[in-house]
C-alpha positions in Angstrom: 8.0 -12.6 11.8 9.9 -14.1 8.2 13.0 -15.9 9.1 16.3 -14.3 7.2 16.5 -16.8 4.0 12.4 -16.9 3.6 12.0 -12.6 3.4 15.8 -13.3 1.3 13.7 -15.0 -1.1 10.7 -13.4 -1.2 13.3 -10.1 -1.9 14.7 -12.1 -4.7 11.4 -13.1 -6.0 10.2 -9.5 -6.0 13.2 -8.3 -8.1 13.2 -11.6 -10.6 9.4 -10.9 -11.0 9.3 -7.2 -11.7 12.2 -7.6 -14.4 10.6 -10.7 -16.3 7.3 -10.5 -15.3 4.6 -13.3 -13.9 4.9 -15.8 -16.4 8.1 -15.6 -17.5 10.0 -15.8 -14.2 11.5 -19.4 -13.5 11.8 -20.7 -9.9 16.1 -21.2 -11.2 16.0 -17.8 -11.5 14.9 -16.7 -8.2 16.5 -19.1 -6.1 20.1 -17.4 -7.9 18.7 -14.0 -7.3 18.4 -15.0 -3.5 22.0 -17.1 -4.2 19.8 -20.3 -2.0 19.2 -23.7 -3.8 16.2 -24.0 -6.1 14.8 -26.7 -3.5 15.2 -23.9 -0.5 13.0 -21.9 -2.3 10.7 -24.7 -2.3 10.9 -25.6 1.9 9.0 -22.3 1.8 6.8 -21.8 -1.6 4.9 -24.5 -2.7 4.5 -23.3 -6.5 5.6 -20.1 -8.2 2.2 -19.2 -7.6 2.6 -19.4 -4.0 5.7 -17.1 -4.0 4.1 -14.3 -5.5 0.9 -14.6 -3.3 3.3 -14.4 -0.5 5.3 -11.6 -1.9 2.1 -10.2 -2.3 0.8 -10.4 0.9 4.3 -9.4 2.6 4.2 -6.0 0.7 0.8 -5.3 1.8 0.9 -6.2 4.9 4.1 -4.0 5.6 2.3 -1.0 3.6 -1.0 -1.9 6.0 1.4 -1.8 9.1 3.4 1.7 8.3 0.1 3.4 8.0 -1.7 1.9 11.0 1.3 3.0 13.0 0.6 6.4 11.8 -3.4 6.2 12.9 -2.3 4.9 16.3 0.1 7.9 17.5 -1.5 10.7 19.2 -1.8 13.3 16.9 -4.3 15.3 15.8 -6.4 14.1 12.6 -5.0 16.2 10.2 -1.4 15.5 11.3 -2.1 11.9 11.1 -3.5 12.1 7.3 0.0 14.5 6.1 2.4 11.9 7.8 0.3 8.9 6.5 0.4 10.4 2.6 4.5 11.0 3.6 5.1 7.7 4.8 3.3 6.0 1.8 5.2 8.0 -0.6 8.2 6.4 0.8 6.9 3.0 0.7 5.6 3.0 -2.7 8.9 4.5 -4.1 10.8 1.7 -2.4 8.3 -0.8 -3.3 6.7 -0.2 -6.3 7.2 -3.3 -8.2 4.6 -4.9 -5.5 2.4 -1.6 -6.0 2.6 -2.1 -9.8 1.9 -6.2 -9.5 -1.2 -5.7 -7.4 -2.8 -3.1 -10.2 -1.9 -5.7 -13.0 -1.5 -8.8 -11.5 -4.1 -11.3 -13.1 -3.5 -13.5 -9.8 -4.4 -11.1 -7.9 -7.9 -11.2 -9.2 -7.9 -15.0 -7.6 -10.4 -15.8 -4.8 -7.9 -16.4 -1.9 -5.9 -13.4 -2.5 -8.3 -11.0 -3.8 -10.6 -12.0 -0.5 -7.5 -11.1 1.4 -6.6 -7.7 0.2 -10.2 -6.9 0.8 -9.8 -7.9 4.4 -6.9 -5.5 4.7 -8.1 -2.9 2.9 -11.8 -3.2 5.3 -9.5 -3.3 8.5 -8.2 0.0 7.3 -11.0 1.6 6.6 -12.8 0.9 9.4 -9.9 2.6 11.7 -9.3 5.1 9.3 -13.3 6.3 9.3 -12.8 5.5 13.3 -10.1 8.7 13.4 -12.6 10.7 11.3 -15.5 10.3 13.8 -13.7 11.1 16.8 -12.4 14.4 14.3 -15.8 14.7 14.1 -17.1 14.9 17.5 -14.3 17.2 18.7 -15.2 19.4 15.9 -11.7 19.1 14.2 -13.8 18.4 10.9 -16.6 19.1 10.4 -20.2 17.1 11.2 -21.0 14.7 8.1 -20.5 11.0 6.7 -17.5 10.0 8.4 -16.8 6.8 5.9 -17.9 8.8 3.1 -14.1 11.3 4.5 -12.6 8.4 4.0 -13.3 7.5 0.6 -12.7 10.8 0.0 -8.9 10.2 1.2 -8.6 7.3 0.4 -8.7 8.9 -3.5 -6.3 11.3 -2.6 -3.8 8.4 -1.7 -4.6 6.2 -4.6 -5.6 9.0 -7.5 -2.5 11.8 -6.2 0.5 10.1 -4.5 -0.4 6.6 -6.4 -0.8 7.7 -9.8 2.7 9.9 -9.9 4.9 7.2 -8.5 2.9 3.8 -9.9 2.3 5.8 -13.5 4.9 8.7 -13.8 7.3 7.5 -11.9 7.7 10.9 -9.9 8.1 11.4 -6.4 5.2 13.6 -5.1 7.5 15.8 -2.5 5.8 17.9 0.7 4.3 20.8 -1.1 1.9 18.6 -3.5 1.2 16.5 0.0 0.4 20.3 1.2 -1.6 21.1 -2.1 -3.9 17.5 -2.2 -4.9 18.2 1.9 -5.5 21.4 1.4 -8.2 21.0 -1.3 -9.0 18.1 1.0 -9.7 20.3 4.0 -10.6 23.4 2.2 -12.1 22.4 -0.8 -11.4 23.6 -4.6 -14.5 26.1 -5.0 -14.9 29.4 -4.3 -17.5 30.4 -1.4 -20.4 31.6 -3.6 -20.8 28.1 -5.3 
C-alpha cells in the first residue's frame, strides 16, 4: 500500500505527464501539482524516469487487481467475462492517461518495465485460461483450446473496449458489451458456412 504523499505525487505525475508528455515534464511541475516540495519527490523517486515507471506500474497493478478480483468471484464464466468488461471500461475511462502512455511511451520498451508488464500480463492470461479450462470441464464452453479462447477474449478487450476508449474517446455502453460477447459466444457466421 502506497503512503498518502507518494500516492499524491503519482497522481500529480499522471496529470502533468498527460498534459505535457514525458520529455517536456519537469519534476518542479509535478511537485507543484502535488503541492509538495521538489525534495519530497526525490525522497520517493530517484529520477523523473523512476517516477514515470512507478506511475505506470501503479496504474497497471490497479488495473490487474480489478480484473483478478472479478475472476475470483463465484460466477459462471460468461458473467465473469461480462463483469470484467464492465469493470475494464470504468477503469480505462477513469485512467485514460496511463493507458495512452502504455501505448505510446518509449519508456515502456525498456527491459525492466517491459519484463514487469509481461509478467503481469502472463499472470492474468494464466488465470483466465484456467477459467476457460474449468468452463470446458463443466460443459459451459465447448471443448477446445482454452489458450486460444483467452486470446480471443483479450482481442475483444483490446480491440473493442480499449480502442473505443483510448483511440475514439468514447465510453462503450452495456449494449456494446452484450454485442461483443454475443459475437464471441455465438460467432458471427450463419451455421451453413
